[in-house]
N, C-alpha and C positions, 0 to 999 in steps of 0.2 A: 503493498499498499503507502509507506515512506517513498519507496524506489515510480510510483506512477506518480506522485507528486511532486517528486522534484523532476523528472520528465517534464511534466506538465508546465509549473515554474520556467524551467532555462528555455522549450520552444516560447511560448508567449516571449520572454526575455529576446531571445532572436526575430521574431517575429517585430515586435515593436522596435529594434534599432533597422530592421531594412524599410522603412515607413521614410520614405522621403518627404521632405515638405514639397505641395504643388508647384509645378512652374507660373500657374496662374491663379493664385488663390482665392477664397472666392470672399465678396467681401460687402459691407452694407454702407451706404448713407443715406442719415433721416435729417427729417428738420422740417422746421413752418415756415411754410409761405400763405400769410395772411394767416386766418384761420385753419386749412388745411397742411394734412398732413401729407409728406412726401416720404416714400422710402426707393429709396434703389439697389437693387440687388445684380452683382454683376462680379466676374471674373477679372480679377487685374495681371494680365500679363506686365513681363518689363520690358525693357528697353535692349539692352544686351547687347551695347555698342550696336543695334542696326538701324540703320536704314529705317524710320518709320513712315513718315507721312511721303506716299509719291512710292514707297518701298513697300516696306511690308504690307501698310494698307493704304492699297492703291488708289489713285484719284478716279471718276470716274464710276468706281463701283460701290453697290450696299455694303456698308460695315456692320458687321454684330454690335459694334460700341464696346469691346471687351471678349474675352476670350470663352470658348466650352460652348456652356448652354448661352440661350439668349439672354442678353441684358434687360431688367423688365423695371417698370417705375412704377409704382403704386400712389395712384392718390384716391382718402378720403373723401374728398369734397370735389365738385367739379371745378373747373378751374380757367384758365384764361395763359394759352399759351404763342406768347409772340401776337397777341391779341385777336386771337381763334380761340374756340371753346371747344375746350376737351371735357368730355363727362368724367367721373369719378369710375376708379377702375384700376384693375393693373395692365402693364400695355408692355408688350417688349418694346424695347427702344434699340433703332438702325440711324446711320447715316450715311448720306451720300457724301465724300468729300470732294475737293473740288481746290484749288490752290486759293480760288478769289473767295467762295464763300460754300457752305454746308446746308444739306437738306435734311433735316433729322424730322424723321418717322417716328410717330406712336401706332402700333402695329397690333389689334386687337388680339390676334393669337402670344399668348402670353410664354405658355409653356411650350417650350419648343428649343432643338439644339437652333445656335446662333446661326446656323449656314442653312438655316429650311425657309427662312423667309419667302413669304407671296405677298407682292405688291396689293393685290384683288384685298386683302385682309387691313389694308392699311386705317385707321380711323382719321389721321391728322400727319398732313406734311406740311414744315414751316422754314423757311430760308432761315439761315444765321450766317455772323461774320465771326470768321475764328480772328483771335489776335495771339501775339506773340508771349511767352508767360514771363515770367520777372523769376522765374526760377525754374531750373531742369527738373523735370519726375520722371524718377526711373520708371516708377510702375502708375499705370493707369489709374486716375483717383476721380468719384465724383464728388462733389461738395453741393448740399443743398443750404441755399442761401436768401435773406428776404427778398432778391433781385431774380430766383431763379433757379435753376441747376448750373454746374459748371464742369465739362468734361475736362482733365488736365492730362498730358501723358505730354512727355518728352519734353519739346520747347513750346507745345502752344497748348491754347486756352480755347473752349470751347462754351460761348457763354449763352444760355437761350432762356430767353425772357420768360418767368410765370407770375401771374399774378393773381390774386381770386375772382371767381368768376362775379360777375354782375348781376 
C-alpha cells in the first residue's frame, strides 16, 4: 500500500514538472463604462521578436484579435460603440487591420475557435484609428477605460470609443 501511494505521488510530481506555461495564456480585462460592466476574455500572445503588424497579423485580413479561441467582449447593458448602438450580450471580437484604419467587428457567435469567423454573424462593424503606443507591450493586452476599450500590443494601441447607450 505504501509503495502504491509513493508511486502515485512521484507520478503526480513528474506530471506537474512537465506542465509548461501556455505560449498565449488566458487573460481577462473588466471595468465600467458609464453604468455598463464590460468584460474582455482573450488569449495573450507575445511579440517574441516577431514582426507583428503587416507580418504575423497581416493587413487586409480579419484577425481574431488574440490567440486560440475567439476573443469575447461582454456588455451587461446596451452601449454605443463609435456612435452606433450595440445590444447587451457577449460577442466575439475581431478586427480587420490596415496601416491607416481598422475595422472593429462584434460577431454574434461568441463561442468559437478564433479562425472560424463568419461575416454573416456580424452584429456591428465600426472604423477606428490606431495610434503609436507610448510603450512597448510584449504581450497583447486589453484595457477597459472610461472612454471604451483599448487593445495594446507591440508598439500600437487601438482605441474603441464606447459610451453608455442613450
